[in-house]
MARROBA-864724 format. One record per atom (N, C-alpha, C): residue in one letter; x, y negated, z negated. Coordinates in steps of 0.05 Angstrom, whole numbers, padded with zeros to 5 digits, always signed. Each point is the difference from the previous one (the first is absolute). Layout:
N
AXYZ
...
This chain:
102
M-00252-01712+00829
M-00009+00012+00024
M+00022+00002+00021
H+00020-00017-00002
H+00022+00000+00019
H+00014+00028+00000
S+00004+00010-00024
S+00014+00027-00003
S-00017+00022+00013
Q-00027-00002-00002
Q-00017+00020+00012
Q+00003-00001+00032
L+00001-00024+00011
L+00004-00003+00028
L+00026+00013+00009
I+00022-00005-00014
I+00025+00011+00007
I-00001+00031-00002
F-00013+00010-00022
F-00002+00029-00004
F-00015+00013+00024
Q-00023-00013+00008
Q-00016+00012+00021
Q+00015-00001+00027
K+00014-00022+00005
K+00016-00002+00025
K+00022+00021+00001
K+00013+00005-00023
K+00020+00022-00001
K-00012+00027+00004
N-00024+00004-00010
N-00014+00026+00005
N-00006+00003+00029
L-00009-00021+00014
L-00006+00001+00028
L+00025+00007+00016
L+00022-00013-00006
L+00025+00004+00015
L+00009+00029-00004
H-00001+00009-00025
H+00008+00027-00006
H-00017+00021+00015
A-00026-00004+00001
A-00018+00018+00014
A+00006+00000+00030
R+00006-00024+00012
R+00008-00001+00028
R+00024+00016+00006
K+00021-00002-00017
K+00025+00015+00004
K-00005+00029-00001
L-00019+00010-00016
L-00006+00028-00003
L-00020+00010+00020
G-00012-00019+00015
G-00020+00007+00020
G-00027+00007-00014
K-00004-00010-00024
K-00025+00004-00015
K-00019-00022+00006
R-00026+00006-00003
R-00021-00020+00003
R-00008-00009-00029
L+00000-00025-00005
L-00006-00011-00026
L-00016-00025+00002
V-00021-00003-00015
V-00015-00024-00002
V+00008-00014-00026
A+00009-00025+00001
A+00007-00014-00024
A-00016-00026+00000
S-00008-00008-00023
S-00016-00025-00002
S+00009-00017-00024
W-00004-00025+00003
W+00005-00019-00022
W-00017-00024+00006
R-00010-00012-00021
R-00018-00023+00002
R-00021+00006+00022
T-00001-00016+00021
T-00020+00003+00021
T+00012+00016+00024
E+00024+00007-00001
E+00014+00012+00023
E+00000+00030-00001
A+00000+00012+00023
A+00003+00029+00003
A+00017+00006+00024
K+00020+00017-00003
K+00019+00006+00022
K+00003+00031+00003
F+00004+00008+00024
F+00004+00028+00006
F+00028+00004+00010
S+00014+00021-00010
S+00028+00004+00005
S+00007+00005+00029
V-00019+00008+00017
V+00006+00006+00027
V-00009-00022+00020
G-00006-00023-00011
G-00006-00024+00017
G-00028-00001+00010
K-00017+00019-00006
K-00028-00002+00009
K-00014-00024-00013
D-00017-00013+00015
D-00016-00022-00012
D-00021+00011-00018
I+00002-00007-00025
I-00021+00007-00019
I-00012-00024-00014
S-00003-00021+00016
S-00010-00025-00011
S-00028+00003-00013
E-00015+00021+00009
E-00026+00004-00013
E+00002+00008-00029
L+00024+00007-00009
L+00003+00007-00029
L+00007-00025-00017
K+00004-00023+00013
K+00006-00024-00015
K-00025-00008-00015
S+00003-00007-00024
S-00024-00009-00016
S+00008-00018-00023
T-00019-00012-00011
T+00005-00017-00024
T-00006+00016-00025
H-00006+00025+00003
H-00006+00018-00022
H+00025+00005-00016
E-00001-00005-00027
E+00024+00002-00015
E+00002+00026-00018
E-00021+00015-00002
E+00000+00024-00016
E+00016+00022+00015
T+00023+00007-00011
T+00017+00020+00013
T-00013+00027+00000
D-00015+00006-00020
D-00014+00027-00001
D-00015+00006+00025
T-00017-00018+00007
T-00018+00005+00023
T+00015-00005+00027
K+00020-00017+00000
K+00017-00004+00023
K+00014+00024+00009
I+00011+00015-00020
I+00014+00025+00006
I-00018+00020+00014
I-00025+00002-00010
I-00019+00018+00011
I-00008-00009+00028
L-00005-00026+00004
L-00007-00011+00026
L+00021+00008+00020
H+00025-00004-00006
H+00023+00006+00018
H+00002+00030+00005
S-00006+00017-00020
S+00001+00029+00004
S-00022+00009+00019
V-00024-00010-00005
V-00022+00008+00018
V+00004-00010+00028
Y+00013-00024+00003
Y+00006-00011+00027
Y+00021+00019+00013
A+00020+00008-00014
A+00021+00018+00011
A-00013+00026+00009
A-00018+00010-00016
A-00014+00025+00008
A-00016-00005+00025
S-00014-00022+00003
S-00016-00006+00024
S+00017-00003+00024
Q+00026-00006-00004
Q+00019-00003+00023
Q+00015+00026+00006
G-00008+00022-00013
G+00012+00026+00005
G+00021+00010-00019
A+00005-00014-00022
A+00020+00010-00019
A-00010+00027-00010
Q+00018+00019-00001
Q-00006+00026-00010
Q+00012+00005-00028
T+00018-00017-00008
T+00012+00002-00027
T+00000-00029-00012
I-00010-00002-00024
I+00001-00026-00013
I+00010+00004-00029
H+00019-00016-00008
H+00009-00001-00028
H-00008-00025-00012
I-00017+00001-00020
I-00010-00023-00015
I+00018-00002-00024
M+00014-00022-00003
M+00019-00002-00023
M-00011-00022-00019
S-00006+00007-00024
S-00010-00019-00020
S+00003+00012-00028
Q+00004-00017-00019
Q+00000+00009-00028
Q-00028-00005-00013
D-00018-00011+00015
D-00026-00009-00009
D-00021+00022+00002
S-00012+00009-00022
S-00020+00021+00001
S-00025-00009+00017
D-00005-00026+00001
D-00023-00009+00016
D+00004+00008+00030
V+00025-00001+00010
V+00006+00007+00027
V-00005+00030+00004
L+00007+00017-00020
L-00005+00028+00001
L-00030+00005+00003
V-00015-00012-00018
V-00030+00003+00001
V-00011-00008+00027
L+00008-00023+00010
L-00009-00010+00026
L+00008+00019+00023
S+00024+00011-00002
S+00009+00018+00022
S-00016+00026-00001
V-00008+00009-00023
V-00017+00024-00002
V-00028-00007+00012
W-00011-00022-00007
W-00026-00010+00010
W+00000-00001+00031
W+00021-00012+00011
W+00003-00004+00029
W+00012+00024+00014
S+00006+00022-00013
S+00014+00023+00011
S-00012+00011+00026
R-00026-00002+00003
R-00013+00010+00024
R+00008-00015+00025
H+00011-00024-00003
H+00010-00017+00022
H+00030+00002+00004
L+00013+00016-00016
L+00029+00003+00001
L+00007+00028+00011
P+00024+00002+00011
P+00008+00027+00011
P+00004+00020-00023
A-00003+00026+00007
A+00004+00021-00020
A+00027-00001-00014
N+00020-00010+00015
N+00027-00001-00011
N+00006-00029-00011
T-00018-00008-00019
T+00005-00025-00014
T+00010+00006-00028
K+00022-00012-00007
K+00011+00004-00026
K+00001-00025-00017
F-00005+00002-00025
F+00001-00023-00019
F+00025+00003-00016
V+00018-00020+00003
V+00026+00001-00013
V+00000-00021-00022
T+00008+00009-00024
T+00001-00019-00022
T+00027+00005-00015
G+00007-00019-00016
G+00025+00003-00016
G+00021-00019+00010
V+00023+00001-00011
V+00022-00018+00006
V+00026+00016+00004
G+00016-00006+00020
G+00026+00012+00004
G-00002+00030+00003
V+00016+00015-00016
V+00000+00029+00001
V-00024+00012-00012
N-00016-00016-00013
N-00025+00011-00015
N-00024-00003+00018
K+00003-00001+00026
K-00023-00001+00018
K-00013+00027+00001
R-00027+00000+00001
R-00015+00025+00003
R-00024-00004+00017
């Protein structure tokens, strides 16, 4: 789990440098790259599949017009289609690794 924490913190720092908004979560924590308090996203829920969708729907409710959901898990794709009416029209599902992202 320690490597996941380091990875998420690096993602947050990178997003801040680029001026991008990013929600990253690990264990019970959730952080937003622009410093906004998102403590309401903290949870003891461990299933990543549904956590990704929860964070995406939250971002949409806060005015996000573009969302990129990144996962290699087909369950996340199915959930994102199910919840699509709560997501912005410009929502993209990104899967794959490295140069093979699609």
